[in-house]
Jmol script that loads the backbone (N, CA, C; Angstrom):
load data "model"
ATOM      1  N   MET A   1     101.984  42.110  94.860  1.00  0.00           N
ATOM      2  CA  MET A   1     102.468  41.593  93.615  1.00  0.00           C
ATOM      3  C   MET A   1     103.824  42.218  93.281  1.00  0.00           C
ATOM      4  N   THR A   2     104.005  43.511  93.430  1.00  0.00           N
ATOM      5  CA  THR A   2     105.202  44.082  92.986  1.00  0.00           C
ATOM      6  C   THR A   2     106.362  43.597  93.832  1.00  0.00           C
ATOM      7  N   LYS A   3     106.320  43.177  94.948  1.00  0.00           N
ATOM      8  CA  LYS A   3     107.472  42.537  95.745  1.00  0.00           C
ATOM      9  C   LYS A   3     107.819  41.206  95.117  1.00  0.00           C
ATOM     10  N   ASP A   4     106.728  40.450  94.650  1.00  0.00           N
ATOM     11  CA  ASP A   4     107.053  39.080  94.181  1.00  0.00           C
ATOM     12  C   ASP A   4     107.617  39.282  92.722  1.00  0.00           C
ATOM     13  N   LEU A   5     107.281  40.210  91.836  1.00  0.00           N
ATOM     14  CA  LEU A   5     107.781  40.375  90.511  1.00  0.00           C
ATOM     15  C   LEU A   5     109.128  40.986  90.564  1.00  0.00           C
ATOM     16  N   PHE A   6     109.280  42.007  91.362  1.00  0.00           N
ATOM     17  CA  PHE A   6     110.477  42.771  91.426  1.00  0.00           C
ATOM     18  C   PHE A   6     111.252  42.832  92.922  1.00  0.00           C
ATOM     19  N   PRO A   7     111.780  41.684  93.223  1.00  0.00           N
ATOM     20  CA  PRO A   7     112.597  41.507  94.442  1.00  0.00           C
ATOM     21  C   PRO A   7     113.786  42.543  94.455  1.00  0.00           C
ATOM     22  N   GLY A   8     113.935  43.303  95.480  1.00  0.00           N
ATOM     23  CA  GLY A   8     114.883  44.221  95.659  1.00  0.00           C
ATOM     24  C   GLY A   8     114.587  45.643  95.253  1.00  0.00           C
ATOM     25  N   PHE A   9     113.428  45.715  94.385  1.00  0.00           N
ATOM     26  CA  PHE A   9     113.141  47.026  93.899  1.00  0.00           C
ATOM     27  C   PHE A   9     112.380  47.879  94.949  1.00  0.00           C
ATOM     28  N   GLU A  10     112.457  49.242  94.997  1.00  0.00           N
ATOM     29  CA  GLU A  10     111.742  50.028  96.004  1.00  0.00           C
ATOM     30  C   GLU A  10     110.569  50.824  95.320  1.00  0.00           C
ATOM     31  N   PRO A  11     109.266  50.346  95.786  1.00  0.00           N
ATOM     32  CA  PRO A  11     108.122  51.158  95.248  1.00  0.00           C
ATOM     33  C   PRO A  11     108.121  52.560  95.739  1.00  0.00           C
ATOM     34  N   ARG A  12     107.812  53.518  95.029  1.00  0.00           N
ATOM     35  CA  ARG A  12     107.580  54.934  95.489  1.00  0.00           C
ATOM     36  C   ARG A  12     106.345  55.485  94.831  1.00  0.00           C
ATOM     37  N   LEU A  13     105.950  56.654  95.282  1.00  0.00           N
ATOM     38  CA  LEU A  13     104.912  57.449  94.714  1.00  0.00           C
ATOM     39  C   LEU A  13     105.462  58.983  94.329  1.00  0.00           C
ATOM     40  N   ALA A  14     105.461  59.359  93.134  1.00  0.00           N
ATOM     41  CA  ALA A  14     106.063  60.620  92.907  1.00  0.00           C
ATOM     42  C   ALA A  14     104.813  61.590  92.762  1.00  0.00           C
ATOM     43  N   GLU A  15     105.026  62.653  93.405  1.00  0.00           N
ATOM     44  CA  GLU A  15     103.856  63.715  93.328  1.00  0.00           C
ATOM     45  C   GLU A  15     104.357  64.717  92.217  1.00  0.00           C
ATOM     46  N   VAL A  16     103.541  64.884  91.188  1.00  0.00           N
ATOM     47  CA  VAL A  16     103.836  65.486  89.987  1.00  0.00           C
ATOM     48  C   VAL A  16     103.012  66.840  89.794  1.00  0.00           C
ATOM     49  N   GLY A  17     102.217  67.183  90.919  1.00  0.00           N
ATOM     50  CA  GLY A  17     101.425  68.376  90.644  1.00  0.00           C
ATOM     51  C   GLY A  17      99.838  68.051  90.752  1.00  0.00           C
ATOM     52  N   ASP A  18      99.141  69.116  91.258  1.00  0.00           N
ATOM     53  CA  ASP A  18      97.659  69.162  91.341  1.00  0.00           C
ATOM     54  C   ASP A  18      97.094  67.768  92.013  1.00  0.00           C
ATOM     55  N   GLY A  19      98.003  67.186  92.959  1.00  0.00           N
ATOM     56  CA  GLY A  19      97.582  65.955  93.617  1.00  0.00           C
ATOM     57  C   GLY A  19      97.809  64.735  92.776  1.00  0.00           C
ATOM     58  N   VAL A  20      98.305  64.778  91.673  1.00  0.00           N
ATOM     59  CA  VAL A  20      98.480  63.604  90.827  1.00  0.00           C
ATOM     60  C   VAL A  20      99.771  62.728  91.279  1.00  0.00           C
ATOM     61  N   GLN A  21      99.575  61.496  91.553  1.00  0.00           N
ATOM     62  CA  GLN A  21     100.698  60.769  91.900  1.00  0.00           C
ATOM     63  C   GLN A  21     100.973  59.660  90.943  1.00  0.00           C
ATOM     64  N   ILE A  22     102.262  59.333  90.693  1.00  0.00           N
ATOM     65  CA  ILE A  22     102.787  58.462  89.790  1.00  0.00           C
ATOM     66  C   ILE A  22     103.515  57.269  90.434  1.00  0.00           C
ATOM     67  N   LYS A  23     102.894  56.187  90.328  1.00  0.00           N
ATOM     68  CA  LYS A  23     103.649  54.941  90.978  1.00  0.00           C
ATOM     69  C   LYS A  23     104.765  54.589  90.247  1.00  0.00           C
ATOM     70  N   LEU A  24     105.996  54.303  90.772  1.00  0.00           N
ATOM     71  CA  LEU A  24     107.263  54.074  90.141  1.00  0.00           C
ATOM     72  C   LEU A  24     107.930  53.080  91.055  1.00  0.00           C
ATOM     73  N   LEU A  25     108.855  52.330  90.518  1.00  0.00           N
ATOM     74  CA  LEU A  25     109.693  51.449  91.211  1.00  0.00           C
ATOM     75  C   LEU A  25     111.157  51.774  90.655  1.00  0.00           C
ATOM     76  N   THR A  26     112.081  51.758  91.789  1.00  0.00           N
ATOM     77  CA  THR A  26     113.566  52.046  91.486  1.00  0.00           C
ATOM     78  C   THR A  26     114.370  50.946  91.802  1.00  0.00           C
ATOM     79  N   SER A  27     115.494  50.638  91.146  1.00  0.00           N
ATOM     80  CA  SER A  27     116.333  49.487  91.380  1.00  0.00           C
ATOM     81  C   SER A  27     117.257  49.823  92.258  1.00  0.00           C
ATOM     82  N   GLY A  28     117.720  51.018  92.584  1.00  0.00           N
ATOM     83  CA  GLY A  28     118.806  51.412  93.404  1.00  0.00           C
ATOM     84  C   GLY A  28     120.143  50.889  92.898  1.00  0.00           C
ATOM     85  N   GLY A  29     120.185  50.626  91.658  1.00  0.00           N
ATOM     86  CA  GLY A  29     121.476  50.036  91.096  1.00  0.00           C
ATOM     87  C   GLY A  29     122.322  51.062  90.667  1.00  0.00           C
ATOM     88  N   GLU A  30     123.505  50.728  90.356  1.00  0.00           N
ATOM     89  CA  GLU A  30     124.510  51.683  89.864  1.00  0.00           C
ATOM     90  C   GLU A  30     124.568  51.645  88.333  1.00  0.00           C
ATOM     91  N   GLY A  31     125.175  52.839  87.814  1.00  0.00           N
ATOM     92  CA  GLY A  31     125.155  52.979  86.489  1.00  0.00           C
ATOM     93  C   GLY A  31     124.134  54.064  85.939  1.00  0.00           C
ATOM     94  N   PRO A  32     124.092  54.258  84.647  1.00  0.00           N
ATOM     95  CA  PRO A  32     123.204  55.532  84.153  1.00  0.00           C
ATOM     96  C   PRO A  32     121.768  55.087  84.467  1.00  0.00           C
ATOM     97  N   PRO A  33     121.040  56.291  84.606  1.00  0.00           N
ATOM     98  CA  PRO A  33     119.458  55.989  84.835  1.00  0.00           C
ATOM     99  C   PRO A  33     118.878  55.457  83.549  1.00  0.00           C
ATOM    100  N   LEU A  34     117.872  54.637  83.552  1.00  0.00           N
ATOM    101  CA  LEU A  34     117.132  54.059  82.530  1.00  0.00           C
ATOM    102  C   LEU A  34     115.721  54.014  82.889  1.00  0.00           C
ATOM    103  N   LEU A  35     114.977  54.845  82.220  1.00  0.00           N
ATOM    104  CA  LEU A  35     113.511  54.809  82.331  1.00  0.00           C
ATOM    105  C   LEU A  35     112.855  54.033  81.551  1.00  0.00           C
ATOM    106  N   LEU A  36     112.046  53.033  82.165  1.00  0.00           N
ATOM    107  CA  LEU A  36     111.219  52.061  81.253  1.00  0.00           C
ATOM    108  C   LEU A  36     109.753  52.265  81.308  1.00  0.00           C
ATOM    109  N   LEU A  37     108.983  52.838  80.296  1.00  0.00           N
ATOM    110  CA  LEU A  37     107.870  53.074  80.101  1.00  0.00           C
ATOM    111  C   LEU A  37     106.969  51.978  79.385  1.00  0.00           C
ATOM    112  N   HIS A  38     105.845  51.579  79.895  1.00  0.00           N
ATOM    113  CA  HIS A  38     104.992  50.653  79.235  1.00  0.00           C
ATOM    114  C   HIS A  38     104.112  51.219  78.104  1.00  0.00           C
ATOM    115  N   GLY A  39     103.376  50.369  77.373  1.00  0.00           N
ATOM    116  CA  GLY A  39     102.541  50.759  76.241  1.00  0.00           C
ATOM    117  C   GLY A  39     101.143  50.358  76.690  1.00  0.00           C
ATOM    118  N   HIS A  40     100.189  50.625  75.868  1.00  0.00           N
ATOM    119  CA  HIS A  40      98.686  50.231  76.215  1.00  0.00           C
ATOM    120  C   HIS A  40      98.410  48.676  75.955  1.00  0.00           C
ATOM    121  N   PRO A  41      97.790  48.136  76.661  1.00  0.00           N
ATOM    122  CA  PRO A  41      97.293  48.339  77.884  1.00  0.00           C
ATOM    123  C   PRO A  41      98.027  47.943  79.144  1.00  0.00           C
ATOM    124  N   GLN A  42      99.360  47.732  79.146  1.00  0.00           N
ATOM    125  CA  GLN A  42     100.148  47.188  80.096  1.00  0.00           C
ATOM    126  C   GLN A  42     100.421  48.254  81.261  1.00  0.00           C
ATOM    127  N   THR A  43     101.024  47.710  82.254  1.00  0.00           N
ATOM    128  CA  THR A  43     101.641  48.500  83.357  1.00  0.00           C
ATOM    129  C   THR A  43     103.052  48.163  83.556  1.00  0.00           C
ATOM    130  N   HIS A  44     103.783  48.762  84.643  1.00  0.00           N
ATOM    131  CA  HIS A  44     105.090  48.559  84.806  1.00  0.00           C
ATOM    132  C   HIS A  44     105.483  46.910  84.885  1.00  0.00           C
ATOM    133  N   ALA A  45     104.520  46.215  85.267  1.00  0.00           N
ATOM    134  CA  ALA A  45     104.716  44.779  85.473  1.00  0.00           C
ATOM    135  C   ALA A  45     105.311  44.205  84.184  1.00  0.00           C
ATOM    136  N   ILE A  46     105.050  44.701  82.972  1.00  0.00           N
ATOM    137  CA  ILE A  46     105.518  44.124  81.858  1.00  0.00           C
ATOM    138  C   ILE A  46     106.963  43.956  81.745  1.00  0.00           C
ATOM    139  N   TRP A  47     107.703  44.754  82.632  1.00  0.00           N
ATOM    140  CA  TRP A  47     109.209  44.632  82.585  1.00  0.00           C
ATOM    141  C   TRP A  47     109.810  43.695  83.624  1.00  0.00           C
ATOM    142  N   HIS A  48     108.857  42.773  84.261  1.00  0.00           N
ATOM    143  CA  HIS A  48     109.450  41.982  85.253  1.00  0.00           C
ATOM    144  C   HIS A  48     110.290  40.921  84.882  1.00  0.00           C
ATOM    145  N   LYS A  49     110.395  40.491  83.613  1.00  0.00           N
ATOM    146  CA  LYS A  49     111.448  39.375  83.256  1.00  0.00           C
ATOM    147  C   LYS A  49     112.877  40.108  82.843  1.00  0.00           C
ATOM    148  N   VAL A  50     112.817  41.354  82.312  1.00  0.00           N
ATOM    149  CA  VAL A  50     114.026  41.891  81.891  1.00  0.00           C
ATOM    150  C   VAL A  50     114.737  42.887  83.062  1.00  0.00           C
ATOM    151  N   ALA A  51     113.903  43.387  83.854  1.00  0.00           N
ATOM    152  CA  ALA A  51     114.341  44.399  84.804  1.00  0.00           C
ATOM    153  C   ALA A  51     115.544  43.973  85.750  1.00  0.00           C
ATOM    154  N   PRO A  52     115.396  42.575  86.224  1.00  0.00           N
ATOM    155  CA  PRO A  52     116.537  42.145  87.023  1.00  0.00           C
ATOM    156  C   PRO A  52     117.889  42.153  86.218  1.00  0.00           C
ATOM    157  N   THR A  53     117.949  41.821  85.010  1.00  0.00           N
ATOM    158  CA  THR A  53     119.153  41.816  84.197  1.00  0.00           C
ATOM    159  C   THR A  53     119.592  43.298  83.908  1.00  0.00           C
ATOM    160  N   LEU A  54     118.724  44.215  83.644  1.00  0.00           N
ATOM    161  CA  LEU A  54     118.967  45.553  83.266  1.00  0.00           C
ATOM    162  C   LEU A  54     119.534  46.208  84.489  1.00  0.00           C
ATOM    163  N   ALA A  55     118.921  45.840  85.743  1.00  0.00           N
ATOM    164  CA  ALA A  55     119.394  46.561  86.968  1.00  0.00           C
ATOM    165  C   ALA A  55     120.819  46.261  87.372  1.00  0.00           C
ATOM    166  N   ARG A  56     121.512  45.300  86.674  1.00  0.00           N
ATOM    167  CA  ARG A  56     122.896  44.959  86.985  1.00  0.00           C
ATOM    168  C   ARG A  56     123.693  46.032  86.227  1.00  0.00           C
ATOM    169  N   HIS A  57     123.192  46.687  85.263  1.00  0.00           N
ATOM    170  CA  HIS A  57     124.032  47.715  84.533  1.00  0.00           C
ATOM    171  C   HIS A  57     123.401  49.159  84.579  1.00  0.00           C
ATOM    172  N   PHE A  58     122.093  49.307  85.008  1.00  0.00           N
ATOM    173  CA  PHE A  58     121.438  50.660  84.972  1.00  0.00           C
ATOM    174  C   PHE A  58     120.976  50.901  86.376  1.00  0.00           C
ATOM    175  N   SER A  59     120.694  52.118  86.587  1.00  0.00           N
ATOM    176  CA  SER A  59     119.649  52.646  87.789  1.00  0.00           C
ATOM    177  C   SER A  59     118.319  52.615  87.100  1.00  0.00           C
ATOM    178  N   LEU A  60     117.376  51.740  87.435  1.00  0.00           N
ATOM    179  CA  LEU A  60     116.149  51.739  86.768  1.00  0.00           C
ATOM    180  C   LEU A  60     115.092  52.397  87.401  1.00  0.00           C
ATOM    181  N   VAL A  61     114.269  53.129  86.478  1.00  0.00           N
ATOM    182  CA  VAL A  61     113.040  53.508  87.102  1.00  0.00           C
ATOM    183  C   VAL A  61     111.862  52.993  86.149  1.00  0.00           C
ATOM    184  N   LEU A  62     110.930  52.456  86.812  1.00  0.00           N
ATOM    185  CA  LEU A  62     109.817  51.695  86.056  1.00  0.00           C
ATOM    186  C   LEU A  62     108.596  52.460  86.597  1.00  0.00           C
ATOM    187  N   CYS A  63     107.823  53.093  85.541  1.00  0.00           N
ATOM    188  CA  CYS A  63     106.616  53.802  86.114  1.00  0.00           C
ATOM    189  C   CYS A  63     105.415  53.282  85.555  1.00  0.00           C
ATOM    190  N   ASP A  64     104.291  53.516  86.190  1.00  0.00           N
ATOM    191  CA  ASP A  64     102.866  53.378  85.623  1.00  0.00           C
ATOM    192  C   ASP A  64     102.408  54.749  85.158  1.00  0.00           C
ATOM    193  N   LEU A  65     102.332  54.752  83.863  1.00  0.00           N
ATOM    194  CA  LEU A  65     101.703  56.072  83.260  1.00  0.00           C
ATOM    195  C   LEU A  65     100.472  56.526  83.990  1.00  0.00           C
ATOM    196  N   ARG A  66     100.173  57.814  83.963  1.00  0.00           N
ATOM    197  CA  ARG A  66      99.014  58.253  84.460  1.00  0.00           C
ATOM    198  C   ARG A  66      97.730  57.657  83.966  1.00  0.00           C
ATOM    199  N   GLY A  67      96.929  57.103  84.806  1.00  0.00           N
ATOM    200  CA  GLY A  67      95.686  56.439  84.404  1.00  0.00           C
ATOM    201  C   GLY A  67      95.733  54.959  84.340  1.00  0.00           C
ATOM    202  N   TYR A  68      97.032  54.473  84.615  1.00  0.00           N
ATOM    203  CA  TYR A  68      97.355  52.929  84.619  1.00  0.00           C
ATOM    204  C   TYR A  68      97.811  52.540  85.887  1.00  0.00           C
ATOM    205  N   GLY A  69      97.535  51.236  86.211  1.00  0.00           N
ATOM    206  CA  GLY A  69      98.081  50.795  87.437  1.00  0.00           C
ATOM    207  C   GLY A  69      97.621  51.402  88.611  1.00  0.00           C
ATOM    208  N   ASP A  70      98.557  51.743  89.436  1.00  0.00           N
ATOM    209  CA  ASP A  70      98.171  52.498  90.728  1.00  0.00           C
ATOM    210  C   ASP A  70      98.530  53.912  90.582  1.00  0.00           C
ATOM    211  N   SER A  71      98.841  54.305  89.481  1.00  0.00           N
ATOM    212  CA  SER A  71      99.034  55.857  89.305  1.00  0.00           C
ATOM    213  C   SER A  71      97.534  56.518  89.245  1.00  0.00           C
ATOM    214  N   SER A  72      97.646  57.853  89.583  1.00  0.00           N
ATOM    215  CA  SER A  72      96.434  58.624  89.740  1.00  0.00           C
ATOM    216  C   SER A  72      95.716  58.666  88.430  1.00  0.00           C
ATOM    217  N   LYS A  73      94.427  58.646  88.322  1.00  0.00           N
ATOM    218  CA  LYS A  73      93.565  58.699  87.123  1.00  0.00           C
ATOM    219  C   LYS A  73      92.791  59.906  86.964  1.00  0.00           C
ATOM    220  N   PRO A  74      92.802  60.420  85.865  1.00  0.00           N
ATOM    221  CA  PRO A  74      91.966  61.715  85.645  1.00  0.00           C
ATOM    222  C   PRO A  74      90.340  61.578  86.117  1.00  0.00           C
ATOM    223  N   ALA A  75      89.968  62.494  86.573  1.00  0.00           N
ATOM    224  CA  ALA A  75      88.506  62.554  87.068  1.00  0.00           C
ATOM    225  C   ALA A  75      87.518  62.142  85.888  1.00  0.00           C
ATOM    226  N   GLY A  76      86.612  61.400  86.032  1.00  0.00           N
ATOM    227  CA  GLY A  76      85.802  60.890  85.005  1.00  0.00           C
ATOM    228  C   GLY A  76      84.521  61.917  84.585  1.00  0.00           C
ATOM    229  N   ASP A  77      84.243  62.129  83.428  1.00  0.00           N
ATOM    230  CA  ASP A  77      83.097  63.006  82.972  1.00  0.00           C
ATOM    231  C   ASP A  77      81.923  62.246  83.211  1.00  0.00           C
ATOM    232  N   ALA A  78      80.782  63.044  83.360  1.00  0.00           N
ATOM    233  CA  ALA A  78      79.502  62.373  83.569  1.00  0.00           C
ATOM    234  C   ALA A  78      79.017  61.304  82.455  1.00  0.00           C
ATOM    235  N   ASP A  79      79.677  61.623  81.262  1.00  0.00           N
ATOM    236  CA  ASP A  79      79.279  60.770  80.150  1.00  0.00           C
ATOM    237  C   ASP A  79      80.301  59.658  79.817  1.00  0.00           C
ATOM    238  N   HIS A  80      81.324  59.658  80.780  1.00  0.00           N
ATOM    239  CA  HIS A  80      82.504  58.787  80.706  1.00  0.00           C
ATOM    240  C   HIS A  80      83.293  58.938  79.296  1.00  0.00           C
ATOM    241  N   GLY A  81      83.132  59.967  78.614  1.00  0.00           N
ATOM    242  CA  GLY A  81      83.731  60.387  77.413  1.00  0.00           C
ATOM    243  C   GLY A  81      85.233  60.484  77.429  1.00  0.00           C
ATOM    244  N   ASN A  82      85.679  60.692  78.634  1.00  0.00           N
ATOM    245  CA  ASN A  82      87.198  60.887  78.596  1.00  0.00           C
ATOM    246  C   ASN A  82      87.861  59.530  78.896  1.00  0.00           C
TER     247      ASN A  82
END
end "model"
wireframe off; spacefill off
backbone 0.3
color backbone group
């Protein structure tokens, strides 16, 4: 799906400590870096319509926040309270 929505973007996994991985895409473009973060309940896919235009002017980084999309999720509690 990512390749279809974000042609030319590079998928990556960032290790952020304690085995937690954050899925992200980079545009490899030129220009200042621009980090795009989604809200609840979206994932990085929400940016698919504007990312190609922004990539012409910025070096984009699109992340799935922890617990969303393909990023690591916290371990569940027995009562699912978290």
